[in-house]
C-alpha positions in Angstrom: 0.0 0.0 0.0 1.4 3.4 -0.9 2.2 5.6 2.0 3.1 2.7 4.4 5.8 3.9 6.7 7.6 0.5 6.6 7.0 -0.3 3.0 5.1 -3.5 4.1 8.4 -5.1 5.2 7.2 -6.0 8.7 3.8 -7.5 7.8 1.8 -4.6 9.4 1.4 -2.4 6.3 -2.4 -1.8 6.6 -2.2 -0.7 10.3 0.8 1.5 9.7 -0.8 2.9 6.6 -3.9 3.9 8.6 -1.7 5.5 11.2 0.3 7.4 8.6 -3.0 8.6 7.0 -4.2 9.8 10.4 -1.0 11.7 11.1 -1.1 13.2 7.6 -4.7 14.3 8.1 -3.7 16.0 11.4 -0.7 18.0 9.9 -2.7 20.9 8.3 -4.4 21.7 11.6 -1.2 21.4 13.6 0.6 23.8 11.2 -2.3 26.2 11.2 -2.4 26.4 15.0 1.3 26.8 15.3 1.3 29.5 12.7 -1.7 31.3 14.3 0.3 31.4 17.6 3.2 33.1 15.6 5.5 30.2 16.5 8.8 30.6 14.6 9.7 26.9 15.2 6.8 25.2 13.4 8.9 22.2 12.4 10.4 21.6 15.9 7.1 22.1 17.7 5.2 19.8 15.3 7.8 17.1 15.8 7.7 17.6 19.6 3.9 17.0 19.5 4.6 13.4 18.4 8.0 12.8 20.0 7.0 13.8 23.6 4.2 11.2 23.9 6.2 8.6 21.9 9.2 8.8 24.3 7.0 8.9 27.4 5.1 5.8 26.2 8.2 3.8 25.4 9.8 4.7 28.7 6.7 3.6 30.5 6.7 0.3 28.5 10.2 -0.3 29.7 9.6 0.7 33.3 11.8 3.7 32.8 14.8 1.6 31.6 16.6 4.0 29.3 18.7 1.4 27.6 15.7 -0.8 26.7 13.7 2.2 25.6 16.5 3.5 23.4 16.8 0.0 21.8 13.0 -0.1 21.1 13.2 3.4 19.5 16.4 2.6 17.6 18.3 5.4 19.4 21.5 5.7 21.3 20.8 6.0 25.1 22.5 9.3 25.2 20.4 10.6 22.4 17.3 9.5 24.3 18.5 11.3 27.4 19.2 14.4 25.4 15.8 14.4 23.7 14.0 13.8 27.1 15.9 16.7 28.5 15.0 19.0 25.6 11.4 17.9 25.8 11.3 18.3 29.6 10.5 14.6 30.1 11.9 12.8 33.1 14.3 10.2 31.8 15.0 8.5 35.1 13.9 5.1 36.0 10.8 4.9 38.3 11.9 2.9 41.3 9.1 0.6 42.3 8.6 0.0 46.0 8.0 -3.6 47.1 4.4 -4.4 47.8 3.5 -4.4 51.4 2.1 -8.0 51.2 5.4 -9.2 49.7 7.6 -7.3 52.2 5.8 -8.5 55.3 5.9 -12.1 56.2 2.7 -13.7 57.4 1.9 -14.5 61.1 
């Protein structure tokens, strides 16, 4: 299908094609709103609109593990950290506290 982001190489061409179409449909409104706000960095701000939730989602999927998140994204870990800093995203691992029931032994 024309417009598939992965060229159909990964067997998910129809789904990716639909997502690519949705993004393409959203672009005119994004540009219009950024221009209406007299934003001189339309390109950077438009990319940040997608990149911020993308990085946050992948970091959440990997429980904040930056190395695993970078691998999923196809980025170097330092690049991921830099982009998180630039986008004001916390790039630190969320330390999970042990559950109370697991930490306390039964009577």
